[in-house]
C-alpha positions as CSV (number, residue, x, y, z in Angstrom):
1,M,0.9,-25.4,-107.6
2,L,3.3,-23.0,-109.4
3,S,0.5,-20.5,-110.3
4,R,-0.6,-20.6,-106.6
5,R,3.0,-19.8,-105.5
6,L,3.2,-16.9,-108.0
7,S,-0.1,-15.5,-106.9
8,L,0.9,-15.6,-103.3
9,L,4.3,-13.9,-104.0
10,A,2.5,-11.2,-106.0
11,A,0.2,-10.5,-103.0
12,I,3.2,-10.3,-100.7
13,V,5.0,-7.9,-103.1
14,F,1.9,-5.8,-103.4
15,V,1.8,-5.4,-99.7
16,G,5.5,-4.6,-99.7
17,A,5.0,-1.9,-102.4
18,A,2.4,-0.2,-100.2
19,V,5.0,0.4,-97.5
20,G,7.6,1.6,-100.0
21,F,9.8,-1.4,-100.9
22,S,9.8,-4.7,-102.7
23,L,10.8,-8.0,-101.3
24,P,14.0,-9.6,-102.6
25,V,14.3,-12.2,-105.3
26,S,16.8,-15.0,-105.0
27,A,19.3,-15.9,-107.7
28,G,17.3,-19.0,-108.4
29,D,14.1,-17.0,-109.2
30,E,13.8,-15.4,-112.6
31,W,11.7,-12.2,-111.9
32,L,9.8,-10.4,-109.2
33,P,6.2,-9.8,-110.0
34,I,5.2,-6.3,-111.2
35,T,2.7,-4.5,-109.0
36,P,-0.1,-2.2,-110.3
37,E,1.4,0.7,-108.4
38,E,4.7,0.3,-110.2
39,L,3.0,0.3,-113.6
40,K,1.0,3.5,-112.7
41,V,3.7,5.6,-111.0
42,T,4.7,8.6,-113.1
43,S,7.1,10.4,-110.8
44,D,8.5,10.4,-107.3
45,P,8.3,13.4,-105.0
46,K,11.7,12.6,-103.6
47,A,13.2,12.8,-107.1
48,P,11.4,15.8,-108.7
49,G,11.8,16.0,-112.4
50,A,13.8,12.8,-112.6
51,P,13.5,11.2,-116.1
52,A,13.7,7.7,-114.5
53,I,14.3,6.1,-111.1
54,T,15.5,2.8,-109.8
55,L,12.5,1.1,-108.2
56,Y,14.6,-1.7,-106.7
57,R,18.2,-2.9,-106.5
58,Q,19.5,-6.1,-105.0
59,V,23.1,-7.1,-104.4
60,D,23.9,-10.5,-103.0
61,R,27.7,-11.0,-102.5
62,D,29.2,-14.4,-101.7
63,D,32.7,-14.4,-100.3
64,S,32.5,-17.8,-98.6
65,D,34.8,-19.5,-101.1
66,P,37.9,-17.3,-101.7
67,M,38.6,-19.3,-104.8
68,R,35.3,-18.4,-106.4
69,P,33.8,-15.2,-105.0
70,H,30.7,-14.0,-106.9
71,E,27.8,-11.6,-106.7
72,Y,24.2,-11.6,-108.0
73,N,22.6,-8.3,-109.1
74,Y,19.0,-7.5,-109.8
75,V,17.9,-4.1,-111.0
76,R,14.4,-2.7,-111.8
77,K,13.9,0.9,-113.2
78,K,10.9,3.0,-114.1
79,I,11.0,5.3,-117.1
80,F,9.1,8.5,-116.7
81,T,10.1,10.7,-119.8
82,E,11.6,10.6,-123.2
83,E,15.0,11.5,-121.7
84,G,14.6,8.5,-119.4
85,R,14.6,6.2,-122.4
86,K,18.4,6.3,-122.5
87,N,18.3,3.9,-119.6
88,A,17.4,1.2,-122.2
89,D,21.1,1.3,-123.0
90,V,22.4,-0.9,-120.1
91,E,26.1,-0.8,-119.1
92,I,27.5,-3.4,-116.6
93,P,31.1,-2.5,-115.6
94,V,33.7,-5.2,-115.9
95,L,37.4,-5.3,-115.3
96,K,39.5,-7.8,-117.1
97,G,41.5,-10.0,-114.7
98,Q,39.3,-8.9,-111.8
99,W,35.7,-9.6,-112.5
100,N,33.4,-10.5,-115.4
101,A,29.6,-10.5,-115.9
102,H,27.6,-13.4,-117.2
103,S,24.1,-15.0,-117.1
104,I,22.6,-11.6,-118.2
105,K,18.8,-11.6,-118.5
106,A,16.7,-8.6,-119.2
107,R,13.1,-7.6,-120.2
108,T,10.9,-4.6,-120.8
109,I,7.4,-4.2,-119.3
110,R,5.2,-2.0,-121.4
111,P,2.9,0.5,-119.7
112,D,0.0,-1.9,-120.3
113,G,1.8,-4.7,-118.5
114,S,2.8,-6.7,-121.5
115,I,6.4,-8.1,-121.6
116,V,9.2,-8.0,-124.1
117,N,12.0,-10.3,-123.2
118,F,15.5,-9.3,-124.3
119,D,17.0,-11.6,-126.9
120,G,19.6,-9.3,-128.5
121,K,23.4,-9.4,-128.4
122,V,25.5,-8.3,-125.4
123,Y,28.7,-6.3,-126.4
124,E,31.9,-5.5,-124.6
125,K,33.2,-2.0,-125.2
126,E,35.0,1.0,-123.6
127,I,32.7,3.6,-122.0
128,V,33.6,7.2,-121.3
129,K,31.7,8.6,-118.3
130,A,33.3,12.0,-118.0
131,R,36.4,13.7,-119.2
132,G,39.3,11.3,-118.8
133,L,37.2,8.7,-117.0
134,K,36.9,5.4,-118.9
135,F,35.8,1.9,-118.1
136,L,35.0,-1.4,-119.8
137,A,31.4,-2.6,-119.8
138,K,29.1,-5.3,-121.0
139,T,26.4,-3.4,-122.9
140,F,23.0,-4.1,-124.4
141,T,19.9,-2.3,-125.5
142,L,16.4,-3.2,-124.4
143,S,13.7,-2.8,-127.0
144,D,10.3,-1.1,-127.0
145,V,11.2,1.2,-124.1
146,Q,8.9,4.2,-123.7
147,P,7.7,6.6,-121.0
148,G,5.7,4.5,-118.5
149,S,7.8,1.3,-119.2
150,I,9.6,-0.7,-116.6
151,I,13.0,-2.2,-117.4
152,E,14.7,-4.8,-115.4
153,Y,17.7,-7.1,-115.6
154,H,19.8,-9.4,-113.5
155,Y,23.2,-10.9,-113.9
156,M,26.1,-12.6,-112.1
157,L,29.6,-11.3,-111.4
158,D,32.4,-13.7,-111.0
159,F,35.5,-12.3,-109.3
160,A,39.1,-13.4,-109.6
161,E,40.6,-15.7,-107.0
162,G,41.3,-13.8,-103.8
163,Y,39.1,-10.9,-104.8
164,V,37.1,-11.8,-101.7
165,F,39.5,-9.5,-99.8
166,N,38.3,-6.5,-101.8
167,S,34.6,-6.8,-100.9
168,H,32.2,-3.9,-100.8
169,W,28.6,-2.7,-101.5
170,V,28.2,0.4,-103.6
171,L,24.9,1.9,-102.5
172,S,24.9,5.0,-104.8
173,D,23.6,4.8,-108.4
174,D,23.2,7.3,-111.2
175,L,19.4,7.3,-110.6
176,F,17.4,7.9,-107.4
177,T,16.8,4.5,-105.8
178,K,13.5,3.8,-104.2
179,A,14.5,0.7,-102.3
180,A,17.6,-1.5,-102.2
181,K,18.7,-4.6,-100.3
182,F,22.3,-5.9,-99.8
183,T,23.6,-9.1,-98.4
184,L,27.0,-10.6,-97.9
185,N,27.9,-14.2,-97.1
186,P,31.5,-13.6,-95.8
187,Y,34.6,-15.7,-95.8
188,G,34.4,-17.3,-92.5
189,Q,38.0,-18.1,-91.8
190,W,39.1,-14.5,-91.2
191,A,38.0,-11.7,-88.9
192,L,35.7,-9.2,-90.6
193,R,34.6,-5.7,-89.9
194,W,32.8,-3.1,-92.1
195,S,32.8,0.7,-92.4
196,W,31.1,3.4,-94.5
197,P,33.9,5.9,-95.2
198,N,31.6,8.4,-97.0
199,G,28.6,8.0,-94.7
200,L,25.2,6.3,-95.3
201,P,22.1,7.7,-97.0
202,E,19.8,9.6,-94.7
203,G,17.7,7.3,-92.6
204,A,19.6,4.2,-93.6
205,K,20.5,1.8,-90.7
206,P,24.0,0.3,-90.6
207,P,24.5,-3.3,-91.8
208,V,23.7,-6.0,-89.3
209,Q,24.9,-9.6,-89.0
210,E,22.5,-12.4,-88.4
211,H,23.9,-15.9,-88.2
212,S,26.5,-16.2,-91.0
213,S,25.0,-13.4,-93.2
214,I,25.3,-9.6,-93.2
215,H,22.5,-7.6,-94.6
216,M,21.3,-4.0,-95.0
217,E,18.3,-2.3,-96.5
218,A,18.1,1.3,-97.7
219,Q,15.3,3.5,-99.1
220,D,15.4,6.8,-101.0
221,I,19.1,6.8,-101.9
222,P,19.9,10.0,-103.8
223,A,21.1,9.8,-107.4
224,F,24.9,10.2,-107.7
225,Q,25.9,12.8,-110.3
226,V,29.0,12.2,-112.4
227,E,30.8,15.4,-113.2
228,D,34.0,16.3,-115.2
229,D,37.1,16.7,-113.0
230,M,35.6,15.3,-109.8
231,P,37.3,13.2,-107.1
232,P,37.3,9.4,-107.6
233,E,33.8,7.9,-107.1
234,G,35.2,5.7,-104.3
235,A,35.8,8.9,-102.3
236,M,32.3,10.3,-103.0
237,T,29.7,7.6,-103.2
238,F,27.8,5.9,-100.4
239,L,29.4,2.5,-99.9
240,V,30.0,-0.2,-97.3
241,D,33.6,-1.5,-97.3
242,F,34.3,-4.9,-95.8
243,I,37.8,-5.5,-94.3
244,Y,39.1,-9.0,-93.7
245,S,42.1,-9.7,-91.4
246,E,43.9,-12.9,-90.5
247,D,44.3,-11.5,-86.9
248,T,41.9,-9.9,-84.5
249,F,41.4,-6.2,-85.2
250,E,43.2,-3.6,-83.2
251,K,41.0,-0.8,-81.8
252,E,43.6,1.9,-82.1
253,A,44.9,3.1,-85.4
254,D,48.5,3.6,-84.2
255,K,48.8,0.0,-82.9
256,F,47.1,-1.3,-86.0
257,W,49.6,0.4,-88.4
258,K,52.6,-0.5,-86.3
259,K,51.7,-4.2,-86.5
260,Q,50.9,-3.9,-90.2
261,G,54.1,-2.0,-90.9
262,K,56.2,-4.7,-89.3
263,K,54.5,-7.3,-91.4
264,M,55.0,-5.3,-94.6
265,D,58.6,-4.6,-93.7
266,D,59.3,-8.3,-93.1
267,A,57.7,-9.1,-96.5
268,A,59.7,-6.5,-98.3
269,E,63.0,-7.3,-96.6
270,G,62.5,-11.0,-97.2
271,F,62.1,-10.3,-100.9
272,V,65.0,-7.9,-101.2
273,N,67.6,-9.6,-98.9
274,K,70.0,-10.9,-101.6
275,R,72.9,-8.6,-101.0
276,K,75.6,-10.6,-102.8
277,A,73.5,-11.1,-106.0
278,M,72.6,-7.4,-106.0
279,E,76.3,-6.3,-105.6
280,Q,77.2,-8.5,-108.5
281,A,74.4,-7.0,-110.6
282,V,75.3,-3.4,-109.7
283,A,78.9,-4.1,-110.9
284,Q,77.5,-4.8,-114.3
285,I,75.4,-1.5,-114.3
286,V,77.5,1.3,-112.9
287,S,81.1,2.5,-113.3
288,T,83.6,3.5,-110.6
289,G,83.7,7.2,-111.7
290,D,80.0,7.7,-111.8
291,S,78.5,10.4,-109.6
292,P,75.8,9.3,-107.2
293,E,73.0,10.7,-109.4
294,V,74.4,9.0,-112.5
295,K,74.7,5.7,-110.7
296,L,71.1,5.9,-109.6
297,Q,70.0,6.9,-113.1
298,K,71.7,3.8,-114.6
299,I,70.2,1.5,-111.9
300,Y,66.8,3.0,-112.6
301,A,67.1,2.6,-116.4
302,K,68.3,-1.0,-116.1
303,T,65.5,-1.9,-113.7
304,Q,62.9,-0.4,-116.0
305,S,64.3,-2.6,-118.9
306,I,63.2,-5.7,-116.9
307,R,60.2,-7.2,-118.5
308,N,57.2,-6.0,-116.5
309,T,54.4,-8.5,-116.5
310,S,51.9,-6.1,-115.0
311,Y,51.7,-4.2,-118.3
312,E,51.3,-7.2,-120.6
313,V,48.1,-8.5,-122.1
314,E,46.8,-11.1,-119.7
315,K,47.8,-14.6,-120.8
316,T,45.5,-17.6,-120.8
317,E,46.3,-20.6,-118.6
318,Q,47.5,-22.5,-121.7
319,E,49.8,-19.6,-122.7
320,Q,51.2,-19.5,-119.2
321,K,52.0,-23.2,-119.3
322,R,53.6,-22.9,-122.7
323,A,55.8,-20.0,-121.4
324,K,56.8,-22.2,-118.4
325,E,57.6,-19.1,-116.4
326,K,58.8,-19.9,-112.9
327,E,57.5,-18.2,-109.8
328,V,59.5,-15.2,-108.6
329,N,60.4,-15.3,-105.0
330,N,63.0,-12.6,-104.5
331,V,65.0,-9.9,-106.3
332,E,67.7,-12.4,-107.4
333,D,64.9,-14.3,-109.3
334,V,63.8,-11.1,-110.9
335,W,67.3,-10.2,-112.0
336,K,68.3,-13.6,-113.4
337,R,65.0,-14.4,-115.1
338,G,64.5,-10.9,-116.5
339,Y,60.9,-10.5,-115.5
340,G,58.6,-9.6,-112.6
341,D,55.5,-7.7,-111.9
342,G,55.4,-4.0,-111.1
343,I,55.8,-4.5,-107.3
344,Q,58.7,-6.9,-107.8
345,V,60.5,-4.7,-110.3
346,T,60.4,-1.8,-107.8
347,W,61.8,-4.0,-105.0
348,L,64.6,-5.0,-107.4
349,F,65.5,-1.2,-107.7
350,L,65.5,-1.1,-103.9
351,G,68.0,-4.0,-103.7
352,L,70.2,-2.6,-106.4
353,A,70.2,0.9,-104.9
354,R,71.3,-0.5,-101.5
355,A,74.0,-2.6,-103.1
356,A,75.3,0.6,-104.7
357,G,75.6,2.2,-101.3
358,F,72.5,4.3,-101.2
359,D,70.4,4.9,-98.2
360,A,67.2,3.4,-99.6
361,S,63.9,2.3,-97.9
362,P,60.8,0.4,-98.9
363,V,57.6,2.5,-98.8
364,R,54.0,1.2,-99.1
365,I,51.7,3.9,-100.4
366,S,48.0,4.4,-101.2
367,T,47.2,5.5,-104.8
368,R,44.6,8.3,-105.2
369,D,43.0,7.2,-108.4
370,D,40.3,5.1,-106.8
371,H,39.8,6.6,-103.3
372,F,41.5,8.7,-100.7
373,F,43.4,7.1,-97.9
374,K,42.0,7.4,-94.4
375,N,44.3,6.2,-91.6
376,N,41.5,5.6,-89.1
377,L,39.8,3.0,-91.3
378,M,42.7,0.7,-90.6
379,N,42.5,-1.1,-93.9
380,A,45.9,-2.5,-94.8
381,R,45.0,-3.1,-98.4
382,D,44.6,0.6,-98.9
383,L,48.4,0.8,-99.0
384,N,48.1,-0.9,-102.4
385,T,51.4,-0.3,-104.1
386,N,55.1,0.4,-103.4
387,V,57.8,3.0,-104.1
388,V,61.4,3.4,-102.9
389,S,62.7,6.3,-100.9
390,V,66.3,7.1,-101.7
391,K,68.5,9.8,-100.0
392,L,70.2,11.6,-102.8
393,D,72.4,14.7,-102.1
394,G,70.7,15.0,-98.7
395,K,67.2,15.0,-100.1
396,D,64.6,12.2,-100.0
397,M,63.5,11.2,-103.5
398,Y,60.8,8.7,-104.4
399,F,61.0,6.2,-107.3
400,D,58.8,3.6,-108.8
401,P,60.5,1.9,-111.8
402,G,57.7,-0.8,-111.7
403,S,55.4,1.8,-113.1
404,A,56.2,1.6,-116.8
405,F,57.3,4.6,-118.8
406,T,57.8,6.8,-115.8
407,P,60.9,9.0,-116.2
408,F,63.7,9.1,-113.6
409,G,62.7,11.3,-110.6
410,M,59.0,11.1,-111.3
411,L,56.1,9.1,-109.9
412,P,52.8,8.2,-111.8
413,W,50.2,10.9,-111.0
414,S,48.2,8.5,-108.8
415,E,51.2,8.0,-106.5
416,T,52.0,11.8,-106.0
417,G,50.8,13.8,-103.0
418,T,49.6,10.7,-101.2
419,P,50.3,9.1,-97.8
420,G,52.6,6.2,-97.4
421,L,54.3,4.1,-94.7
422,K,58.1,4.2,-94.9
423,L,58.9,0.7,-93.6
424,D,61.4,-0.4,-90.9
425,K,61.6,-3.1,-88.3
426,D,59.8,-0.9,-85.8
427,G,56.7,-0.5,-87.9
428,G,57.6,2.5,-90.1
429,T,56.8,6.2,-90.2
430,W,54.3,8.1,-92.2
431,V,55.4,10.1,-95.2
432,T,53.7,11.9,-98.1
433,T,55.0,11.7,-101.6
434,P,55.6,15.0,-103.3
435,N,53.4,16.6,-106.0
436,L,55.0,17.5,-109.3
437,D,55.1,21.2,-110.3
438,S,53.1,22.2,-113.3
439,S,56.3,22.7,-115.3
440,A,57.1,19.0,-115.1
441,S,54.1,18.0,-117.3
442,Q,53.6,20.2,-120.3
443,I,52.1,20.1,-123.8
444,I,54.1,22.4,-126.1
445,R,52.6,23.1,-129.5
446,K,54.8,24.7,-132.1
447,A,53.3,25.5,-135.6
448,D,54.8,26.9,-138.7
449,L,51.9,27.7,-141.0
450,S,51.0,29.6,-144.1
451,L,47.7,31.4,-144.7
452,T,46.3,30.8,-148.2
453,S,44.4,33.6,-150.1
454,E,41.2,31.4,-149.6
455,G,41.6,31.7,-145.8
456,S,43.0,28.3,-144.9
457,L,46.0,27.5,-142.8
458,E,48.6,24.9,-144.0
459,G,51.9,23.7,-142.7
460,K,53.7,21.8,-140.0
461,L,52.8,21.2,-136.3
462,T,55.0,19.7,-133.6
463,V,53.5,18.7,-130.3
464,T,55.8,17.8,-127.4
465,F,54.2,15.9,-124.5
466,S,56.4,16.0,-121.4
467,G,56.4,14.3,-118.0
468,L,53.0,12.9,-117.0
469,E,51.5,14.0,-120.3
470,A,53.8,11.6,-122.0
471,V,53.5,8.8,-119.4
472,W,49.8,8.3,-119.5
473,R,49.7,8.2,-123.3
474,R,52.5,5.6,-123.4
475,V,50.7,3.5,-120.8
476,E,47.4,3.7,-122.5
477,E,48.9,2.7,-125.9
478,R,51.4,0.1,-124.7
479,N,49.6,-2.9,-126.2
480,E,48.2,-1.1,-129.3
481,D,49.5,-1.3,-132.8
482,E,51.0,1.6,-134.9
483,A,47.7,2.4,-136.6
484,H,45.9,2.8,-133.2
485,R,48.7,5.0,-131.9
486,K,48.6,7.2,-135.0
487,K,44.9,7.7,-134.7
488,L,45.2,8.6,-131.0
489,L,47.6,11.4,-131.8
490,E,45.7,12.6,-134.8
491,D,42.5,12.7,-132.8
492,Y,44.2,14.8,-130.2
493,V,44.9,17.5,-132.8
494,K,41.3,17.3,-134.1
495,E,40.2,17.9,-130.5
496,I,42.3,20.9,-129.8
497,V,41.5,22.8,-133.1
498,P,37.9,24.0,-132.7
499,V,37.0,23.5,-136.4
500,G,37.2,20.6,-138.9
501,I,40.8,20.0,-140.1
502,D,42.9,17.7,-142.2
503,V,45.8,16.3,-140.1
504,E,48.4,13.5,-140.6
505,L,51.1,12.3,-138.3
506,T,54.4,12.3,-140.2
507,N,56.9,10.9,-137.7
508,K,57.2,7.8,-135.6
509,P,57.1,8.8,-131.9
510,D,59.0,6.8,-129.3
511,W,56.4,4.8,-127.6
512,T,58.5,2.3,-125.8
513,S,60.9,4.3,-123.6
514,S,60.7,6.3,-120.4
515,A,62.1,9.4,-122.1
516,P,60.9,12.6,-120.6
517,T,59.2,13.6,-123.8
518,L,56.9,12.1,-126.5
519,V,57.2,14.1,-129.7
520,A,54.6,14.1,-132.5
521,E,55.0,15.8,-135.9
522,Y,52.1,16.6,-138.2
523,S,51.1,18.1,-141.5
524,L,48.1,20.3,-140.8
525,K,45.5,22.0,-142.9
526,V,42.7,24.1,-141.3
527,P,40.2,25.1,-144.0
528,G,38.4,28.4,-143.7
529,W,40.1,29.5,-140.5
530,V,40.0,33.1,-141.8
531,S,36.6,34.5,-142.6
532,G,35.6,37.6,-144.6
533,A,33.9,40.6,-143.1
534,G,33.2,43.1,-145.9
535,K,36.6,44.2,-147.2
536,R,38.4,42.7,-144.2
537,A,39.4,39.2,-143.2
538,L,39.1,38.0,-139.6
539,M,41.3,35.4,-137.8
540,P,40.6,34.1,-134.3
541,V,43.7,34.0,-132.1
542,G,42.9,30.7,-130.3
543,L,43.9,28.1,-132.9
544,F,44.4,25.4,-130.3
545,S,41.6,26.4,-127.9
546,G,39.2,23.5,-128.5
547,P,39.5,21.9,-125.0
548,E,38.8,25.2,-123.2
549,K,35.8,26.0,-125.3
550,H,33.4,23.8,-123.3
551,M,35.1,23.6,-119.9
552,Y,32.8,24.3,-116.9
553,E,29.8,25.5,-118.9
554,H,27.3,24.3,-116.2
555,S,26.3,27.0,-113.7
556,I,25.8,24.5,-110.9
557,R,28.5,22.2,-109.4
558,V,27.8,19.4,-107.0
559,H,31.3,17.9,-106.2
560,P,34.7,19.3,-105.5
561,L,37.1,19.7,-108.4
562,Y,39.9,17.2,-108.7
563,F,42.8,17.3,-111.1
564,H,45.2,14.3,-111.6
565,Y,48.2,16.6,-111.8
566,M,49.4,20.1,-112.4
567,Y,50.2,21.0,-116.0
568,E,51.0,23.7,-118.6
569,K,50.0,24.2,-122.2
570,S,52.1,26.5,-124.4
571,D,51.5,27.5,-128.0
572,D,53.9,29.2,-130.4
573,V,52.2,29.7,-133.8
574,R,53.9,31.4,-136.7
575,I,51.6,32.2,-139.7
576,E,53.0,33.4,-143.0
577,L,50.6,35.8,-144.7
578,P,49.9,35.8,-148.4
579,L,51.9,38.2,-150.5
580,G,50.5,41.7,-150.2
581,W,48.3,41.0,-147.2
582,Q,48.6,43.4,-144.2
583,V,47.6,43.3,-140.6
584,S,45.1,46.0,-139.8
585,S,44.7,45.5,-136.1
586,L,45.8,43.1,-133.3
587,P,44.1,42.3,-130.0
588,Q,45.7,43.6,-126.9
589,P,47.9,41.1,-125.0
590,V,46.0,39.3,-122.2
591,T,47.3,38.3,-118.8
592,N,44.9,36.7,-116.3
593,D,46.7,35.6,-113.2
594,A,44.5,33.8,-110.7
595,K,47.4,32.6,-108.6
596,L,46.9,28.9,-109.1
597,L,45.7,29.4,-112.7
598,L,47.4,31.6,-115.3
599,Y,46.5,32.5,-118.9
600,T,48.5,34.7,-121.2
601,M,48.0,35.5,-124.9
602,K,49.7,37.9,-127.3
603,A,49.6,38.4,-131.0
604,E,52.4,40.2,-132.9
605,N,53.1,41.3,-136.5
606,E,56.6,40.1,-137.6
607,K,57.2,41.6,-141.1
608,G,54.5,39.8,-143.1
609,A,53.9,37.0,-140.6
610,L,51.8,36.6,-137.5
611,R,53.3,35.3,-134.2
612,L,50.7,34.0,-131.8
613,E,51.7,32.9,-128.3
614,R,49.4,31.4,-125.7
615,H,50.1,29.9,-122.3
616,L,47.8,28.1,-119.9
617,K,49.0,27.0,-116.5
618,C,47.0,25.0,-113.9
619,S,48.6,24.5,-110.5
620,L,45.5,22.9,-108.9
621,T,45.0,19.4,-107.6
622,I,41.8,19.8,-105.6
623,L,39.4,22.7,-105.2
624,E,36.4,22.9,-103.0
625,Q,33.0,23.2,-104.7
626,K,32.5,26.7,-103.2
627,Y,35.2,28.1,-105.5
628,Y,33.6,26.7,-108.6
629,N,32.2,30.0,-109.8
630,A,35.7,31.6,-109.6
631,L,37.1,28.7,-111.7
632,R,34.2,29.0,-114.2
633,S,34.8,32.7,-114.5
634,F,38.5,32.2,-115.2
635,Y,37.7,29.8,-118.1
636,Q,35.0,32.2,-119.4
637,S,37.7,34.8,-119.7
638,V,40.0,32.3,-121.4
639,R,37.3,31.7,-124.0
640,S,36.7,35.4,-124.5
641,A,40.4,36.0,-125.1
642,D,40.7,33.0,-127.5
643,E,37.8,34.3,-129.5
644,Q,39.4,37.7,-130.2
645,Q,40.0,38.5,-133.8
646,I,43.0,39.6,-135.8
647,V,41.9,42.0,-138.6
648,L,43.7,41.4,-141.9
649,Q,43.6,43.4,-145.1
650,P,43.8,41.2,-148.2
651,L,45.8,42.1,-151.3
652,G,44.4,44.9,-153.4
653,V,42.0,46.2,-150.7
654,S,42.7,49.8,-149.7
655,S,42.5,50.7,-146.1
656,G,40.7,53.8,-147.1
657,N,37.9,51.9,-148.9
């Protein structure tokens, strides 16, 4: 009976393949049959030159139980070339505290149809997809994968309680997808609607609802290309976003946001409305003679000293029970108990600021690290965090002390230049948080080095990270030990010097405060930095030019360019020459002013020592793809300037020889 069922299913799938798609498999089945056509195919005309394609994807999302939302995934890929074999290394993204992958099964189908089942180990590790873009993944490697092979795997994702309200299908994949099927079993107690903010693949029909299920099929979905410095994938990929609401949906955006604004304001004011407790707290923080700015600085610092549970390692249920931490219901609870999550800590700042006499308002904003806010989508969860607007010396300033390590007067980069709803009882008004100028986030590298007669540099290096350059490093390393932090800072120097070096961190940077700067001091040795050329010695001027050496090398750009924040890098390098050495020639100073980009470099001879100064300024946040060639040209000129040589004359070599 079983063999008859499989034979029948194989026949059905064979017919499906003839019209360009495979029929779905349910979570209870193990594998779809492999058709002769799938084994024989060596390319796809709609993905010319592709090293591999996805033959079939299936995503079955189940939101029906908000306590246990989950999702079944099935993937089948065909390998065409040697390059395509890299798909044997499978990565399944996970996010601790939000979702996890389990019940992973995988296999390889050789070109002759024989099967190798995966029986190896699944690892969990950090993956870097592009510059500055990291995620956690369950990873494993399939064996015996070669051109002509098919690989396939399926797994289950379990989401955190309540994650039902963050439901979506991601249609795009890093490979061209021949056919895909998506289903959703929604949470039935709330109203639901869906949208596709970045459009749908050409020819794809929108999702449809039949009975209690929503489904969609799509064919020939283009591959999504990941590039350095691109906008968040949520703003670029084809996806279907599902939006739940306790109420019926408004048809007009203005009415929708007015209603949501009133709800958000009620929630914020209900949490903050503890005036007497806040006045008593403020009396312990500020002094009578303090200026308004000093008062606000003291309140900010005290608020940031509150234990912020959003930045702690997630506790197990047993650890939470042992801690016996009570639920936080208002700002008085946060103050008295000395802990709260990031949202609650920021609302505490609001309560304290008001109690100190400031005109302060709650603001719900949309961060820009995951997607870009679109008012017309009417998705209240897109206003996913909070800041406080305070009137100081007649100017509106924005604060988020609930974002750890963020200095007074700054916001984390994801909260800058983004829309928000300044809340009031009438529903609120739209505002946009300010961007930080490039001077607010700098890396200043100051080196005092000596050149040995063998051509090596030795000495001290001090790197000062300021503003957002300091913030993200502190956030990333908040739960790491001293050894890990030391390695991070030493690896940074290894990255910026374009040759092999010996470097050791010699101080203990301040990792735990919100100080505007993070200072790292090193002993540094750069072997062979100076090379011989006949009777001369040549020294490149770009000692710290490593990151710029490989920026924007590709001639073709697909996506717009997107930068987290504006920044500046400044180098001041003094190199003491060996006794008797002389400078024969110096490169001319360089200034390349491209308005939003600026590069300067100069080298000077200072009585037996070299002084190298270099400055790079980027005042960009987003740049259309059509300007990519201009950006690429700018960095090519930077590389050319960095590669210029200083000509030195060693001891005992006559300039006339």
